[in-house]
C-alpha positions as CSV (number, residue, x, y, z in Angstrom):
1,M,32.3,-17.1,-3.3
2,G,32.3,-13.4,-3.8
3,H,29.5,-11.1,-4.1
4,A,29.0,-11.1,-7.5
5,G,29.4,-15.1,-7.8
6,M,26.8,-14.9,-5.2
7,A,24.3,-12.4,-7.3
8,T,25.1,-14.6,-10.3
9,A,23.9,-17.9,-8.4
10,A,21.0,-16.3,-7.1
11,L,19.7,-15.0,-10.5
12,R,20.6,-18.4,-11.8
13,H,18.5,-20.0,-9.6
14,L,15.6,-17.7,-10.0
15,R,15.8,-17.9,-13.7
16,A,15.7,-21.7,-13.7
17,Q,12.8,-22.0,-11.3
18,G,10.8,-19.5,-13.2
19,S,10.8,-17.4,-9.9
20,L,12.5,-14.2,-10.7
21,P,9.5,-11.7,-10.3
22,V,8.3,-9.0,-13.5
23,P,6.9,-6.1,-11.2
24,S,4.3,-5.8,-14.5
25,E,3.1,-9.1,-13.8
26,A,1.1,-10.6,-11.2
27,F,1.6,-14.0,-9.8
28,R,-0.5,-16.8,-11.3
29,P,-1.5,-20.2,-9.5
30,V,-1.3,-23.3,-11.6
31,L,-4.7,-24.3,-12.2
32,R,-5.7,-27.9,-11.9
33,A,-9.4,-29.8,-11.9
34,V,-10.9,-29.7,-8.2
35,R,-12.4,-33.1,-7.1
36,A,-15.7,-33.5,-5.8
37,D,-15.2,-34.6,-2.7
38,E,-12.0,-32.1,-2.1
39,P,-12.4,-29.4,0.5
40,L,-11.6,-25.9,-0.9
41,P,-8.4,-23.9,0.7
42,P,-9.6,-21.1,3.0
43,P,-10.3,-18.1,1.6
44,P,-7.4,-15.6,1.7
45,E,-9.0,-13.3,4.2
46,E,-9.9,-15.9,6.3
47,F,-6.0,-17.0,6.1
48,R,-4.6,-13.5,7.1
49,R,-7.0,-12.9,9.8
50,T,-6.1,-16.4,11.5
51,L,-2.2,-16.1,10.8
52,G,-2.4,-12.4,12.1
53,H,-2.7,-13.8,15.6
54,F,0.7,-14.9,15.6
55,A,2.9,-11.6,16.6
56,S,6.3,-11.6,15.2
57,G,9.1,-8.9,15.3
58,V,9.7,-6.3,12.6
59,T,13.0,-6.3,10.3
60,V,14.0,-3.7,7.3
61,I,16.2,-6.3,4.6
62,T,18.6,-3.8,3.2
63,A,21.1,-4.1,0.0
64,P,23.6,-2.1,-1.4
65,G,22.9,-0.1,-5.1
66,A,24.1,-1.0,-8.1
67,D,25.2,1.0,-11.4
68,G,23.9,4.3,-9.7
69,E,21.1,3.1,-8.0
70,P,20.0,3.9,-4.4
71,P,20.2,1.1,-1.8
72,A,17.4,-1.3,-1.7
73,G,15.3,-2.3,1.2
74,F,11.6,-3.4,2.3
75,A,10.0,-3.9,5.3
76,C,9.9,-7.5,6.4
77,Q,7.8,-9.5,9.7
78,S,8.5,-12.9,7.8
79,F,12.1,-13.4,9.1
80,A,13.6,-15.9,11.2
81,S,16.6,-18.1,12.4
82,L,17.1,-21.2,10.6
83,S,20.6,-22.8,11.4
84,L,23.1,-22.6,13.8
85,E,25.9,-24.7,12.2
86,P,26.2,-23.3,9.2
87,P,24.6,-20.2,10.8
88,L,21.6,-19.5,8.3
89,V,18.8,-17.1,8.4
90,V,15.6,-17.2,6.2
91,F,13.0,-14.3,5.0
92,M,10.2,-14.4,2.6
93,V,9.0,-12.2,-0.1
94,G,6.4,-12.0,-2.6
95,R,6.9,-12.7,-6.1
96,T,5.3,-9.3,-7.3
97,S,7.9,-7.1,-4.8
98,T,10.0,-4.5,-6.9
99,T,12.7,-4.8,-4.4
100,W,13.4,-8.1,-4.4
101,P,15.1,-8.3,-7.9
102,R,17.6,-5.6,-6.7
103,I,18.7,-7.7,-3.8
104,A,19.0,-11.0,-5.9
105,R,21.1,-8.7,-8.1
106,A,23.3,-7.6,-5.1
107,G,23.5,-11.0,-4.2
108,V,23.9,-9.9,-0.4
109,F,21.5,-8.5,2.2
110,C,21.3,-6.7,5.8
111,V,18.8,-7.8,8.1
112,N,17.9,-5.0,10.5
113,V,16.0,-5.8,13.4
114,L,13.9,-2.9,14.2
115,S,13.0,-1.5,18.1
116,A,10.1,-0.1,19.3
117,Q,11.0,3.5,18.4
118,H,11.4,2.5,14.6
119,G,7.5,2.5,14.0
120,E,7.6,5.6,11.4
121,L,11.0,4.2,10.3
122,C,9.2,0.8,9.2
123,R,6.1,2.5,7.3
124,D,8.4,4.4,5.3
125,F,9.8,0.8,4.0
126,A,7.1,-0.8,3.9
127,A,5.5,1.6,1.1
128,S,5.9,0.3,-2.4
129,G,5.4,1.5,-6.0
130,A,6.6,5.2,-6.5
131,R,7.5,5.8,-3.5
132,V,10.1,2.9,-3.6
133,R,13.2,5.2,-4.5
134,D,12.6,7.5,-1.4
135,K,13.1,5.2,1.0
136,F,16.4,6.1,2.1
137,A,15.9,9.7,1.9
138,G,16.9,11.0,5.6
139,V,17.6,7.7,6.9
140,S,21.2,7.5,9.0
141,Y,22.8,4.3,8.0
142,E,26.4,3.1,7.5
143,A,27.8,0.1,5.1
144,S,27.8,-3.3,6.8
145,P,31.0,-4.6,7.5
146,V,31.6,-7.5,5.0
147,T,28.6,-6.9,2.1
148,G,28.4,-3.1,2.3
149,S,24.8,-3.4,2.9
150,P,23.3,-0.9,4.9
151,R,23.2,-1.1,8.1
152,L,20.3,1.3,9.6
153,T,21.4,3.6,12.6
154,G,19.9,2.7,16.1
155,V,18.8,-0.7,15.2
156,P,19.2,-3.3,18.2
157,A,20.4,-5.8,16.3
158,W,21.5,-6.6,12.7
159,V,22.8,-9.7,10.8
160,D,25.0,-9.4,7.5
161,C,24.4,-12.3,4.7
162,G,25.2,-13.5,1.3
163,I,22.3,-15.3,-0.5
164,H,22.6,-18.9,-0.1
165,T,19.7,-20.5,-1.8
166,V,16.3,-19.4,-3.1
167,H,13.3,-21.3,-3.0
168,T,9.7,-21.1,-4.1
169,G,6.7,-21.0,-1.2
170,G,3.5,-20.5,-3.4
171,D,3.0,-16.8,-4.1
172,H,6.3,-16.2,-2.0
173,L,9.8,-17.2,-2.6
174,I,11.9,-18.3,0.5
175,V,15.4,-16.5,0.6
176,V,18.0,-18.4,2.6
177,G,21.0,-16.2,4.3
178,S,24.5,-17.4,5.2
179,V,25.3,-15.2,7.7
180,L,28.7,-13.3,7.5
181,A,28.8,-10.8,10.5
182,L,26.2,-9.8,13.0
183,G,25.9,-7.6,15.8
184,T,24.1,-5.8,18.5
185,D,23.2,-2.6,20.1
186,E,22.3,-3.1,23.8
187,A,21.3,0.4,24.4
188,A,18.7,0.8,21.2
189,A,17.2,-2.9,22.7
190,E,16.3,-1.2,26.2
191,A,13.5,0.5,23.6
192,G,11.6,-3.3,23.4
193,P,10.8,-4.3,20.2
194,L,8.7,-3.5,17.5
195,L,5.9,-6.0,16.5
196,F,3.3,-7.0,13.7
197,H,0.3,-8.2,15.0
198,R,-3.2,-8.7,13.5
199,G,-2.5,-6.5,10.5
200,A,-0.9,-3.3,12.4
201,F,2.5,-2.2,14.0
202,G,3.0,-1.6,17.6
203,T,4.9,-2.0,20.4
204,L,4.8,-4.6,23.5
205,G,2.3,-1.6,25.2
206,T,0.3,-1.3,22.1
207,F,-1.2,-4.6,22.4
208,E,-1.0,-5.1,26.1
209,G,-4.8,-3.4,26.0
């Protein structure tokens, strides 16, 4: 399936699931009656605080622009490998993301794994709203070998993907990618990883106390 076919399949799936996010609309969970003996779910603040103790690496997910638009990209710490055979990866993105529809239209993406030297770059790509068009201003990158998605210069590792499937998961979408190409830069990896822990970006030295 070509890139256009991947994009069409992704959009068809999102529309069928009713999960294509509209930037102006907030996600509204389905309302239902709660039994008298049913325990309430933990509040979002407690959920976020507790799960924040799980440290993760940080990536920037990128995709090529279309119709004269600049490339799309956002900072993402909810990324993981999923399968060896076939090679699959997965990332999660909020339904209200304004960047995700552009990635879905492209049908492809590149995962750029960030190093400890990329703190400022990460903050720029974590910006949303009015700054979305400025994310690639002054950023050095080249086209990834298969999909043409931006491969950021100096990242320790990158994974070039086509969209495989998209699943719903509460207020997020679960995006599975087919790995088409990947590579590493061992010199860049020597800086160590950029981490996300307890609501903050940092390095191994930052969180060692």
